[in-house]
PDB file of N, CA, C and O in Angstrom:
ATOM      1  N   MET A   1     115.369 180.238  95.583  1.00  0.00           N
ATOM      2  CA  MET A   1     113.640 180.356  94.665  1.00  0.00           C
ATOM      3  C   MET A   1     112.534 181.515  95.530  1.00  0.00           C
ATOM      4  O   MET A   1     112.453 181.884  96.701  1.00  0.00           O
ATOM      5  N   GLN A   2     111.995 181.742  94.629  1.00  0.00           N
ATOM      6  CA  GLN A   2     111.132 182.797  95.216  1.00  0.00           C
ATOM      7  C   GLN A   2     109.781 182.395  94.960  1.00  0.00           C
ATOM      8  O   GLN A   2     109.666 181.716  93.940  1.00  0.00           O
ATOM      9  N   PHE A   3     108.611 182.646  95.664  1.00  0.00           N
ATOM     10  CA  PHE A   3     107.155 182.694  95.861  1.00  0.00           C
ATOM     11  C   PHE A   3     106.581 183.700  96.298  1.00  0.00           C
ATOM     12  O   PHE A   3     107.075 184.501  97.092  1.00  0.00           O
ATOM     13  N   THR A   4     104.841 183.778  95.538  1.00  0.00           N
ATOM     14  CA  THR A   4     104.248 184.826  96.355  1.00  0.00           C
ATOM     15  C   THR A   4     103.777 184.015  97.195  1.00  0.00           C
ATOM     16  O   THR A   4     104.009 182.807  97.227  1.00  0.00           O
ATOM     17  N   VAL A   5     102.947 184.756  98.072  1.00  0.00           N
ATOM     18  CA  VAL A   5     102.355 184.351  99.446  1.00  0.00           C
ATOM     19  C   VAL A   5     101.273 183.001  99.133  1.00  0.00           C
ATOM     20  O   VAL A   5     101.176 181.952  99.771  1.00  0.00           O
ATOM     21  N   HIS A   6     100.391 183.525  97.710  1.00  0.00           N
ATOM     22  CA  HIS A   6      99.553 182.708  97.368  1.00  0.00           C
ATOM     23  C   HIS A   6     100.219 181.234  97.099  1.00  0.00           C
ATOM     24  O   HIS A   6      99.772 180.114  97.346  1.00  0.00           O
ATOM     25  N   SER A   7     101.318 181.603  96.568  1.00  0.00           N
ATOM     26  CA  SER A   7     101.492 180.253  95.932  1.00  0.00           C
ATOM     27  C   SER A   7     102.494 179.517  97.102  1.00  0.00           C
ATOM     28  O   SER A   7     102.860 178.346  97.006  1.00  0.00           O
ATOM     29  N   ALA A   8     102.940 180.599  98.436  1.00  0.00           N
ATOM     30  CA  ALA A   8     103.458 179.637  99.278  1.00  0.00           C
ATOM     31  C   ALA A   8     102.418 178.817 100.034  1.00  0.00           C
ATOM     32  O   ALA A   8     102.658 177.627 100.239  1.00  0.00           O
ATOM     33  N   LYS A   9     101.340 179.336 100.443  1.00  0.00           N
ATOM     34  CA  LYS A   9     100.050 178.815 100.932  1.00  0.00           C
ATOM     35  C   LYS A   9      99.642 177.597 100.122  1.00  0.00           C
ATOM     36  O   LYS A   9      99.407 176.540 100.706  1.00  0.00           O
ATOM     37  N   THR A  10      99.560 177.684  98.979  1.00  0.00           N
ATOM     38  CA  THR A  10      99.171 176.344  97.767  1.00  0.00           C
ATOM     39  C   THR A  10     100.419 175.447  98.107  1.00  0.00           C
ATOM     40  O   THR A  10     100.107 174.270  98.289  1.00  0.00           O
ATOM     41  N   ASN A  11     101.595 175.693  98.220  1.00  0.00           N
ATOM     42  CA  ASN A  11     102.545 174.339  97.908  1.00  0.00           C
ATOM     43  C   ASN A  11     103.885 174.507  99.750  1.00  0.00           C
ATOM     44  O   ASN A  11     105.103 174.589  99.909  1.00  0.00           O
ATOM     45  N   LEU A  12     102.933 174.483 100.480  1.00  0.00           N
ATOM     46  CA  LEU A  12     104.079 174.656 101.718  1.00  0.00           C
ATOM     47  C   LEU A  12     104.773 173.890 101.948  1.00  0.00           C
ATOM     48  O   LEU A  12     105.978 174.021 102.161  1.00  0.00           O
ATOM     49  N   SER A  13     104.038 172.774 101.952  1.00  0.00           N
ATOM     50  CA  SER A  13     104.715 171.101 102.035  1.00  0.00           C
ATOM     51  C   SER A  13     106.193 170.961 101.307  1.00  0.00           C
ATOM     52  O   SER A  13     107.159 170.323 101.726  1.00  0.00           O
ATOM     53  N   LYS A  14     106.104 171.638 100.256  1.00  0.00           N
ATOM     54  CA  LYS A  14     106.796 171.247  99.172  1.00  0.00           C
ATOM     55  C   LYS A  14     107.858 172.358  99.808  1.00  0.00           C
ATOM     56  O   LYS A  14     108.703 171.886 100.569  1.00  0.00           O
ATOM     57  N   LEU A  15     107.886 173.526  99.611  1.00  0.00           N
ATOM     58  CA  LEU A  15     108.632 174.393  99.870  1.00  0.00           C
ATOM     59  C   LEU A  15     109.400 174.079 101.701  1.00  0.00           C
ATOM     60  O   LEU A  15     110.431 174.681 102.000  1.00  0.00           O
ATOM     61  N   ILE A  16     108.949 173.429 102.385  1.00  0.00           N
ATOM     62  CA  ILE A  16     109.742 173.227 103.610  1.00  0.00           C
ATOM     63  C   ILE A  16     110.289 171.907 102.889  1.00  0.00           C
ATOM     64  O   ILE A  16     111.404 171.776 103.395  1.00  0.00           O
ATOM     65  N   ASP A  17     110.120 170.922 102.037  1.00  0.00           N
ATOM     66  CA  ASP A  17     111.097 170.020 101.577  1.00  0.00           C
ATOM     67  C   ASP A  17     112.232 170.585 100.913  1.00  0.00           C
ATOM     68  O   ASP A  17     113.346 170.065 100.973  1.00  0.00           O
ATOM     69  N   ALA A  18     111.977 171.649 100.274  1.00  0.00           N
ATOM     70  CA  ALA A  18     113.118 171.971  99.450  1.00  0.00           C
ATOM     71  C   ALA A  18     113.836 172.975 100.510  1.00  0.00           C
ATOM     72  O   ALA A  18     114.981 173.216 100.128  1.00  0.00           O
ATOM     73  N   ALA A  19     113.538 173.568 101.610  1.00  0.00           N
ATOM     74  CA  ALA A  19     114.133 174.118 102.582  1.00  0.00           C
ATOM     75  C   ALA A  19     114.929 173.052 103.420  1.00  0.00           C
ATOM     76  O   ALA A  19     116.043 173.366 103.840  1.00  0.00           O
ATOM     77  N   LEU A  20     114.598 172.254 103.589  1.00  0.00           N
ATOM     78  CA  LEU A  20     115.291 171.172 104.235  1.00  0.00           C
ATOM     79  C   LEU A  20     116.383 170.338 103.522  1.00  0.00           C
ATOM     80  O   LEU A  20     117.218 169.750 104.210  1.00  0.00           O
ATOM     81  N   SER A  21     116.414 170.254 101.978  1.00  0.00           N
ATOM     82  CA  SER A  21     117.050 170.049 101.393  1.00  0.00           C
ATOM     83  C   SER A  21     118.340 170.781 100.805  1.00  0.00           C
ATOM     84  O   SER A  21     119.222 170.274 100.112  1.00  0.00           O
ATOM     85  N   GLY A  22     118.214 172.329 101.333  1.00  0.00           N
ATOM     86  CA  GLY A  22     119.236 172.929 101.085  1.00  0.00           C
ATOM     87  C   GLY A  22     118.779 174.152  99.921  1.00  0.00           C
ATOM     88  O   GLY A  22     119.735 174.828  99.540  1.00  0.00           O
ATOM     89  N   GLU A  23     118.038 174.347  99.589  1.00  0.00           N
ATOM     90  CA  GLU A  23     117.525 175.253  98.663  1.00  0.00           C
ATOM     91  C   GLU A  23     117.300 176.810  99.277  1.00  0.00           C
ATOM     92  O   GLU A  23     117.369 176.820 100.506  1.00  0.00           O
ATOM     93  N   GLU A  24     117.140 177.633  98.895  1.00  0.00           N
ATOM     94  CA  GLU A  24     116.791 179.255  99.707  1.00  0.00           C
ATOM     95  C   GLU A  24     115.308 179.223  98.742  1.00  0.00           C
ATOM     96  O   GLU A  24     114.972 179.246  97.558  1.00  0.00           O
ATOM     97  N   VAL A  25     114.715 179.154 100.072  1.00  0.00           N
ATOM     98  CA  VAL A  25     113.473 179.460  99.844  1.00  0.00           C
ATOM     99  C   VAL A  25     112.503 180.948 100.089  1.00  0.00           C
ATOM    100  O   VAL A  25     111.902 180.984 101.163  1.00  0.00           O
ATOM    101  N   VAL A  26     112.372 181.886  99.357  1.00  0.00           N
ATOM    102  CA  VAL A  26     111.575 183.090  99.893  1.00  0.00           C
ATOM    103  C   VAL A  26     110.201 183.429  99.636  1.00  0.00           C
ATOM    104  O   VAL A  26     109.622 183.126  98.593  1.00  0.00           O
ATOM    105  N   ILE A  27     109.808 183.907 100.361  1.00  0.00           N
ATOM    106  CA  ILE A  27     108.465 184.547 100.334  1.00  0.00           C
ATOM    107  C   ILE A  27     108.211 185.623 100.177  1.00  0.00           C
ATOM    108  O   ILE A  27     108.605 186.461 100.989  1.00  0.00           O
ATOM    109  N   ALA A  28     107.189 186.105  98.670  1.00  0.00           N
ATOM    110  CA  ALA A  28     107.482 187.545  98.718  1.00  0.00           C
ATOM    111  C   ALA A  28     106.082 188.177  98.540  1.00  0.00           C
ATOM    112  O   ALA A  28     105.136 187.439  98.266  1.00  0.00           O
ATOM    113  N   LYS A  29     105.925 189.375  98.669  1.00  0.00           N
ATOM    114  CA  LYS A  29     104.509 189.965  98.923  1.00  0.00           C
ATOM    115  C   LYS A  29     104.338 190.802  97.553  1.00  0.00           C
ATOM    116  O   LYS A  29     104.858 191.917  97.497  1.00  0.00           O
ATOM    117  N   GLY A  30     103.746 190.381  96.635  1.00  0.00           N
ATOM    118  CA  GLY A  30     103.792 191.210  95.218  1.00  0.00           C
ATOM    119  C   GLY A  30     105.402 190.819  94.747  1.00  0.00           C
ATOM    120  O   GLY A  30     105.763 189.654  94.916  1.00  0.00           O
ATOM    121  N   LYS A  31     106.115 191.558  94.307  1.00  0.00           N
ATOM    122  CA  LYS A  31     107.776 191.451  93.672  1.00  0.00           C
ATOM    123  C   LYS A  31     108.650 191.611  95.081  1.00  0.00           C
ATOM    124  O   LYS A  31     109.817 191.224  95.023  1.00  0.00           O
ATOM    125  N   ARG A  32     108.160 192.161  96.358  1.00  0.00           N
ATOM    126  CA  ARG A  32     109.175 192.340  97.521  1.00  0.00           C
ATOM    127  C   ARG A  32     109.341 191.093  98.242  1.00  0.00           C
ATOM    128  O   ARG A  32     108.423 190.599  98.897  1.00  0.00           O
ATOM    129  N   PRO A  33     110.505 190.568  98.135  1.00  0.00           N
ATOM    130  CA  PRO A  33     110.675 189.080  99.156  1.00  0.00           C
ATOM    131  C   PRO A  33     110.818 190.031 100.846  1.00  0.00           C
ATOM    132  O   PRO A  33     111.470 191.021 101.178  1.00  0.00           O
ATOM    133  N   VAL A  34     109.832 189.106 101.599  1.00  0.00           N
ATOM    134  CA  VAL A  34     109.858 189.798 102.822  1.00  0.00           C
ATOM    135  C   VAL A  34     110.195 188.567 103.839  1.00  0.00           C
ATOM    136  O   VAL A  34     110.615 188.748 104.982  1.00  0.00           O
ATOM    137  N   VAL A  35     109.977 187.428 103.321  1.00  0.00           N
ATOM    138  CA  VAL A  35     110.707 186.249 104.742  1.00  0.00           C
ATOM    139  C   VAL A  35     111.373 185.354 103.597  1.00  0.00           C
ATOM    140  O   VAL A  35     111.372 185.437 102.369  1.00  0.00           O
ATOM    141  N   LYS A  36     112.076 184.258 104.720  1.00  0.00           N
ATOM    142  CA  LYS A  36     112.800 183.061 104.352  1.00  0.00           C
ATOM    143  C   LYS A  36     112.483 182.184 105.088  1.00  0.00           C
ATOM    144  O   LYS A  36     112.194 182.440 106.257  1.00  0.00           O
ATOM    145  N   ILE A  37     112.447 180.512 104.435  1.00  0.00           N
ATOM    146  CA  ILE A  37     111.901 179.564 105.097  1.00  0.00           C
ATOM    147  C   ILE A  37     113.640 179.084 105.001  1.00  0.00           C
ATOM    148  O   ILE A  37     114.442 179.044 104.068  1.00  0.00           O
ATOM    149  N   VAL A  38     113.738 178.703 106.728  1.00  0.00           N
ATOM    150  CA  VAL A  38     115.515 178.132 106.738  1.00  0.00           C
ATOM    151  C   VAL A  38     114.915 177.106 107.394  1.00  0.00           C
ATOM    152  O   VAL A  38     113.763 177.067 107.826  1.00  0.00           O
ATOM    153  N   PRO A  39     115.990 176.056 107.458  1.00  0.00           N
ATOM    154  CA  PRO A  39     115.289 174.695 108.357  1.00  0.00           C
ATOM    155  C   PRO A  39     116.105 175.032 110.095  1.00  0.00           C
ATOM    156  O   PRO A  39     117.027 175.837 110.227  1.00  0.00           O
ATOM    157  N   ILE A  40     115.559 174.293 111.151  1.00  0.00           N
ATOM    158  CA  ILE A  40     116.222 174.287 112.514  1.00  0.00           C
ATOM    159  C   ILE A  40     117.009 173.427 112.217  1.00  0.00           C
ATOM    160  O   ILE A  40     116.822 172.403 111.560  1.00  0.00           O
ATOM    161  N   LYS A  41     118.116 173.899 112.795  1.00  0.00           N
ATOM    162  CA  LYS A  41     119.390 173.015 113.627  1.00  0.00           C
ATOM    163  C   LYS A  41     118.580 171.943 114.209  1.00  0.00           C
ATOM    164  O   LYS A  41     117.732 172.370 114.992  1.00  0.00           O
ATOM    165  N   GLN A  42     118.597 170.790 114.066  1.00  0.00           N
ATOM    166  CA  GLN A  42     118.407 169.519 115.066  1.00  0.00           C
ATOM    167  C   GLN A  42     119.614 168.813 115.973  1.00  0.00           C
ATOM    168  O   GLN A  42     120.629 168.170 115.703  1.00  0.00           O
ATOM    169  N   ARG A  43     119.132 169.156 116.880  1.00  0.00           N
ATOM    170  CA  ARG A  43     120.520 168.705 117.906  1.00  0.00           C
ATOM    171  C   ARG A  43     119.884 167.567 118.489  1.00  0.00           C
ATOM    172  O   ARG A  43     118.690 167.532 118.785  1.00  0.00           O
ATOM    173  N   ARG A  44     120.925 166.379 118.693  1.00  0.00           N
ATOM    174  CA  ARG A  44     121.028 165.527 119.474  1.00  0.00           C
ATOM    175  C   ARG A  44     120.410 165.159 120.621  1.00  0.00           C
ATOM    176  O   ARG A  44     120.909 165.907 121.461  1.00  0.00           O
ATOM    177  N   PHE A  45     119.667 164.495 121.136  1.00  0.00           N
ATOM    178  CA  PHE A  45     119.426 164.293 122.620  1.00  0.00           C
ATOM    179  C   PHE A  45     120.260 163.406 123.341  1.00  0.00           C
ATOM    180  O   PHE A  45     120.145 162.184 123.255  1.00  0.00           O
ATOM    181  N   GLU A  46     121.207 164.056 124.143  1.00  0.00           N
ATOM    182  CA  GLU A  46     121.912 163.506 124.795  1.00  0.00           C
ATOM    183  C   GLU A  46     121.775 163.011 126.180  1.00  0.00           C
ATOM    184  O   GLU A  46     121.279 163.889 126.887  1.00  0.00           O
ATOM    185  N   ILE A  47     122.088 161.709 126.948  1.00  0.00           N
ATOM    186  CA  ILE A  47     121.992 161.449 128.293  1.00  0.00           C
ATOM    187  C   ILE A  47     123.250 161.196 128.834  1.00  0.00           C
ATOM    188  O   ILE A  47     124.126 160.620 128.190  1.00  0.00           O
ATOM    189  N   GLY A  48     123.366 161.510 129.742  1.00  0.00           N
ATOM    190  CA  GLY A  48     124.465 161.540 130.317  1.00  0.00           C
ATOM    191  C   GLY A  48     125.633 162.581 129.753  1.00  0.00           C
ATOM    192  O   GLY A  48     126.392 162.151 128.884  1.00  0.00           O
ATOM    193  N   ILE A  49     125.754 163.654 130.132  1.00  0.00           N
ATOM    194  CA  ILE A  49     126.379 164.639 129.539  1.00  0.00           C
ATOM    195  C   ILE A  49     127.848 164.493 130.349  1.00  0.00           C
ATOM    196  O   ILE A  49     128.881 164.888 129.810  1.00  0.00           O
ATOM    197  N   TRP A  50     127.849 163.868 131.744  1.00  0.00           N
ATOM    198  CA  TRP A  50     128.721 164.028 132.578  1.00  0.00           C
ATOM    199  C   TRP A  50     129.407 162.405 132.709  1.00  0.00           C
ATOM    200  O   TRP A  50     129.843 161.959 133.770  1.00  0.00           O
ATOM    201  N   THR A  51     129.398 161.743 131.567  1.00  0.00           N
ATOM    202  CA  THR A  51     129.670 160.065 131.741  1.00  0.00           C
ATOM    203  C   THR A  51     131.195 160.299 131.120  1.00  0.00           C
ATOM    204  O   THR A  51     131.674 159.165 131.105  1.00  0.00           O
ATOM    205  N   GLU A  52     131.974 161.027 130.711  1.00  0.00           N
ATOM    206  CA  GLU A  52     133.526 161.135 130.666  1.00  0.00           C
ATOM    207  C   GLU A  52     133.598 161.164 132.122  1.00  0.00           C
ATOM    208  O   GLU A  52     134.090 160.143 132.602  1.00  0.00           O
ATOM    209  N   ASN A  53     133.197 162.168 133.049  1.00  0.00           N
ATOM    210  CA  ASN A  53     133.808 162.258 134.384  1.00  0.00           C
ATOM    211  C   ASN A  53     132.972 161.598 135.418  1.00  0.00           C
ATOM    212  O   ASN A  53     133.362 161.712 136.579  1.00  0.00           O
ATOM    213  N   LEU A  54     131.809 160.879 135.171  1.00  0.00           N
ATOM    214  CA  LEU A  54     131.641 159.867 136.482  1.00  0.00           C
ATOM    215  C   LEU A  54     131.766 158.396 135.565  1.00  0.00           C
ATOM    216  O   LEU A  54     131.596 157.506 136.399  1.00  0.00           O
ATOM    217  N   GLY A  55     131.936 157.919 134.539  1.00  0.00           N
ATOM    218  CA  GLY A  55     131.961 157.031 133.913  1.00  0.00           C
ATOM    219  C   GLY A  55     130.776 156.294 133.869  1.00  0.00           C
ATOM    220  O   GLY A  55     129.820 156.845 134.416  1.00  0.00           O
ATOM    221  N   PRO A  56     130.565 155.138 133.341  1.00  0.00           N
ATOM    222  CA  PRO A  56     129.142 154.263 132.886  1.00  0.00           C
ATOM    223  C   PRO A  56     128.273 154.302 133.826  1.00  0.00           C
ATOM    224  O   PRO A  56     128.485 154.004 135.001  1.00  0.00           O
ATOM    225  N   GLY A  57     127.435 154.606 133.439  1.00  0.00           N
ATOM    226  CA  GLY A  57     126.091 154.377 134.897  1.00  0.00           C
ATOM    227  C   GLY A  57     125.831 152.892 134.864  1.00  0.00           C
ATOM    228  O   GLY A  57     126.587 152.060 134.362  1.00  0.00           O
ATOM    229  N   PRO A  58     124.568 152.631 135.511  1.00  0.00           N
ATOM    230  CA  PRO A  58     124.125 150.930 135.653  1.00  0.00           C
ATOM    231  C   PRO A  58     123.602 150.507 134.734  1.00  0.00           C
ATOM    232  O   PRO A  58     122.821 151.183 134.064  1.00  0.00           O
ATOM    233  N   ASP A  59     123.917 149.216 134.459  1.00  0.00           N
ATOM    234  CA  ASP A  59     122.855 148.657 133.644  1.00  0.00           C
ATOM    235  C   ASP A  59     121.549 147.930 134.336  1.00  0.00           C
ATOM    236  O   ASP A  59     121.455 146.819 134.857  1.00  0.00           O
ATOM    237  N   PHE A  60     120.497 149.058 134.130  1.00  0.00           N
ATOM    238  CA  PHE A  60     119.559 148.325 134.781  1.00  0.00           C
ATOM    239  C   PHE A  60     118.630 147.567 134.172  1.00  0.00           C
ATOM    240  O   PHE A  60     117.424 147.723 134.368  1.00  0.00           O
ATOM    241  N   LEU A  61     119.172 146.606 133.314  1.00  0.00           N
ATOM    242  CA  LEU A  61     118.555 145.740 132.743  1.00  0.00           C
ATOM    243  C   LEU A  61     119.030 144.173 133.329  1.00  0.00           C
ATOM    244  O   LEU A  61     118.525 143.051 133.365  1.00  0.00           O
ATOM    245  N   GLU A  62     120.370 144.849 133.776  1.00  0.00           N
ATOM    246  CA  GLU A  62     120.950 143.572 134.554  1.00  0.00           C
ATOM    247  C   GLU A  62     120.666 142.935 135.568  1.00  0.00           C
ATOM    248  O   GLU A  62     120.495 143.616 136.580  1.00  0.00           O
ATOM    249  N   PRO A  63     120.543 141.755 135.662  1.00  0.00           N
ATOM    250  CA  PRO A  63     119.896 141.153 136.906  1.00  0.00           C
ATOM    251  C   PRO A  63     120.877 141.635 138.159  1.00  0.00           C
ATOM    252  O   PRO A  63     122.100 141.756 138.096  1.00  0.00           O
ATOM    253  N   MET A  64     119.937 141.906 139.437  1.00  0.00           N
ATOM    254  CA  MET A  64     120.857 141.838 140.550  1.00  0.00           C
ATOM    255  C   MET A  64     121.688 140.531 141.122  1.00  0.00           C
ATOM    256  O   MET A  64     121.424 139.339 140.962  1.00  0.00           O
ATOM    257  N   SER A  65     122.494 140.984 141.653  1.00  0.00           N
ATOM    258  CA  SER A  65     123.588 139.887 142.562  1.00  0.00           C
ATOM    259  C   SER A  65     122.422 139.726 143.741  1.00  0.00           C
ATOM    260  O   SER A  65     121.620 140.579 144.121  1.00  0.00           O
ATOM    261  N   HIS A  66     122.594 138.336 144.199  1.00  0.00           N
ATOM    262  CA  HIS A  66     122.179 137.779 145.318  1.00  0.00           C
ATOM    263  C   HIS A  66     121.869 138.749 146.574  1.00  0.00           C
ATOM    264  O   HIS A  66     120.783 139.053 147.068  1.00  0.00           O
ATOM    265  N   ASP A  67     123.384 139.193 146.983  1.00  0.00           N
ATOM    266  CA  ASP A  67     123.465 140.358 147.802  1.00  0.00           C
ATOM    267  C   ASP A  67     122.676 141.652 147.796  1.00  0.00           C
ATOM    268  O   ASP A  67     122.113 142.042 148.819  1.00  0.00           O
ATOM    269  N   GLU A  68     122.636 142.204 146.853  1.00  0.00           N
ATOM    270  CA  GLU A  68     121.994 143.328 146.310  1.00  0.00           C
ATOM    271  C   GLU A  68     120.498 143.065 146.279  1.00  0.00           C
ATOM    272  O   GLU A  68     119.825 144.023 146.659  1.00  0.00           O
ATOM    273  N   LEU A  69     119.830 141.982 145.911  1.00  0.00           N
ATOM    274  CA  LEU A  69     118.910 141.575 145.993  1.00  0.00           C
ATOM    275  C   LEU A  69     118.248 141.217 146.989  1.00  0.00           C
ATOM    276  O   LEU A  69     117.020 141.256 146.912  1.00  0.00           O
ATOM    277  N   ALA A  70     119.018 140.687 148.425  1.00  0.00           N
ATOM    278  CA  ALA A  70     118.720 140.574 149.352  1.00  0.00           C
ATOM    279  C   ALA A  70     118.741 141.953 150.553  1.00  0.00           C
ATOM    280  O   ALA A  70     118.071 141.944 151.586  1.00  0.00           O
ATOM    281  N   GLU A  71     119.796 143.244 150.069  1.00  0.00           N
ATOM    282  CA  GLU A  71     119.068 144.493 150.291  1.00  0.00           C
ATOM    283  C   GLU A  71     118.203 145.207 150.230  1.00  0.00           C
ATOM    284  O   GLU A  71     117.928 146.142 150.981  1.00  0.00           O
ATOM    285  N   TRP A  72     117.493 144.707 149.000  1.00  0.00           N
ATOM    286  CA  TRP A  72     116.231 145.229 148.100  1.00  0.00           C
ATOM    287  C   TRP A  72     114.951 144.773 148.944  1.00  0.00           C
ATOM    288  O   TRP A  72     114.112 145.607 149.284  1.00  0.00           O
ATOM    289  N   GLU A  73     114.824 143.316 149.295  1.00  0.00           N
ATOM    290  CA  GLU A  73     114.107 143.012 149.877  1.00  0.00           C
ATOM    291  C   GLU A  73     114.304 143.047 151.609  1.00  0.00           C
ATOM    292  O   GLU A  73     113.329 142.713 152.282  1.00  0.00           O
ATOM    293  N   GLY A  74     115.409 143.403 152.213  1.00  0.00           N
ATOM    294  CA  GLY A  74     115.182 143.570 153.245  1.00  0.00           C
ATOM    295  C   GLY A  74     116.063 142.546 154.549  1.00  0.00           C
ATOM    296  O   GLY A  74     116.338 142.664 155.743  1.00  0.00           O
ATOM    297  N   ALA A  75     116.242 141.644 153.566  1.00  0.00           N
ATOM    298  CA  ALA A  75     116.637 140.463 153.998  1.00  0.00           C
ATOM    299  C   ALA A  75     117.757 141.233 154.678  1.00  0.00           C
ATOM    300  O   ALA A  75     118.186 142.359 154.426  1.00  0.00           O
ATOM    301  N   ASP A  76     118.350 139.816 156.164  1.00  0.00           N
ATOM    302  CA  ASP A  76     119.620 140.058 156.987  1.00  0.00           C
ATOM    303  C   ASP A  76     120.679 139.031 156.575  1.00  0.00           C
ATOM    304  O   ASP A  76     121.787 139.038 157.111  1.00  0.00           O
TER     305      ASP A  76
END
């Protein structure tokens, strides 16, 4: 679909939704197409890219053992 600059300004949110759903959205100055609205690929945020090499990390919500707690508290 092709839109004029004026029409694109009026319907920008609809054009963004159309582009996100896979439609080709072109904006023209007069009759000459000048820009295209395309979605930006979203990358998934990943924690622990080395997990395969290092194994699983500690579970920080798991209670400490008595020995670990004693070390934290400085008990001998």
